[in-house]
N, C-alpha and C positions, 0 to 999 in steps of 0.2 A: 131962734136960738137951733144953730145944727148940734148935733150929734151922731157921733159913729157908732153903728152897729155890729161888733166886730164879729161877723158870721159871713163865712161863702155860702150857706144853704139861705137862696130865695124864696124858697117857703116859708122859713120865718120872718125875711125879712120884710115882707108881703104881710106875715100876720101881723107883726110889732105896728107896722105901719098905720096898718088899719086901726090901732088900739090907742094909738099917740094923740093929743090935741095936735089940732091943725098947725097951732104957733109956734112945732117943735120939727124942723127939717130931719129925716132922718137918710144918711151917709150909708151905703154898704162899704163892706172891703172893696169892692170891682171901685165903686165910684172916687173913692181914694188909692188907688191903684196900689193895692196892696193881694195881692195875686198867690204871694206863697201862705200855707198852713202854719194857724201857731199849734206849734208842738204842745200839746195837753199833758202835761207831766204831775199834774199832782192827784194823790189818792183820795180827793173829793170832787164832791162838785163844788164847795165854794171855792176847791182852791184852784181847780180847772177855770171857771169864771173871771175869778180873780186874775189869772195869769195873761189872757187876752185881752179885758180892758185895759190893764197896766201895760199890754203891749204894746197895743195901740193909741192909747193916749202917748206914750213916749216919744212914741214915734211922730205921732200927729200935731200934737199937744191942741186937739180938739176933745173937749168933753167926750168918754166914751163908755157905753155900756155894753155888757157882753153876759151871754148865759150860757150855763151849763145844765141840763136835763138829764137825768134819769128815769126809766122806768126801774121800782122796786115792787117783785112780787116776793111776795113773805114767804113762802111754802117755796123758795130758791134760797132764804138766806141773802134776799132785798138786792137779788141777781136779773137782771144784770147792771143795776145802781148807775154805778159811777163810767160803765162801760158797753151801757149801752148801743152809744155810735156803731162800735167795732166788736161788736157781740162773738159775732160768727169768724170773723177776721178781720183785716186789716183793710181790706176792701171797702170798708162801710157799704155793705150792699142790706135796704132796708126787707128784701124776699128773705135773702140770705138769713138776715137775724130773728126776722120774726118765724122762717121754718123751724130755725134753734130753741127758738124758748117755745115753739108750738110741739115739738118734740119732747122737749124736757118736759112738759106737766101732761102728756098723755097719757098717764094711770092716774092723774090726780084731779081728784075733786074739788077741794082748795084754790081758788084760783083768783084770791083777794091781791088786788095789787095796788099800787098808786103812783101818779107821775109825779116827778118833784124837781121845780127846776129855780134854778138861784141866779139873781141878777147883780152883776155889778157894775157900779156905777163909779168908774173914776174920771176927777179933773182937781186939776191942780192938788191942794193937799187933804183933798178928800177923797175917800174910797169908802163907798157903803153898799150892804148888799141887802137884796129881798128874798123872800120866800114866799115861792104858790105851791100848793100841792090839791091835786085833787084825789079821791080816793076812787077806786071801782073793782074792778075785774077784768079776767082774760075770758075772750069769747073762743069756744073753741078750736075756729075756725076763720079764715079772715073774713070782711062784710065791708062795702062801701069801696069807692073810688075816690074820696075825697081826703085830703090832709095829706100826711107823710109817717115817716121813719112807723113807728109801733100801731098807730090810729086806727091800720083795719081790725086790728084784734083784743083794744081798749075801749072796754064798754065801762062810763062812766056812772058814778053812785046815782041810786033814782032813775036809771035811765036802761031803754032795752036797746039801743042801739048802738055803736061804736062809733070814736071819733070820726071815722069816716065814712059816714054813713050821714052825718049833720053836715050844713053848710058852714062854713066860715065864720059868720055872725054868730051859728047857734053856737060852735066850736067855741069862739072869743069871749061869752058869755060865762063859760064853767070852767075854762082850760086852765090849767096849771102855772103856763105860759100869763095869761090872763090875768090869772090874781097875783100874781109876784109882778108883772108891770102897774096893775092897777096902787101897788104900794111906791116904785118909783113915781108913778106919774103923781101921785099923792104928795108925796117930797118935793117937785120940784114948784107944786100948786102951795107948798107952806113955806119952801123956801125964798120966794118973792121977796 
């Protein structure tokens, strides 16, 4: 089965590819020659995920999955949330986003946060959404060199290391994206 993953983020593509069963061939936007960005005009993770999945499915006719992920920091009124990728501006710099987040938390001890991912699956008459959440907290400084996005400052619940200090295999056992994708894979397995 072929599925398009509506993302230009090669790190995400590799992360998802590692989690999918071998009978699913994951195509990236590059593989289908869709080079332009899909404008995320939604006000929620759910809306943005659906916009991306429907845009690519309508273009290709190939079943499509898309995700939108937000880092939600409780003491910051759940910011950056839906604006996580462009928290520090439209240039979408991971370092700038992290620096802005750490700056906002400078005088704050309560650093409870969570990553929330919404996957949308779009095929023919079917549009389904699956949520994955991982609770945790924000570190006081960047730690680790793996991963991407906010991984160097996110410490998952019951751990003392950031996502960026974990291997991809360790992260994929507990991550928000892995949890949402597991629900999608379960749907694939029961829909056969």
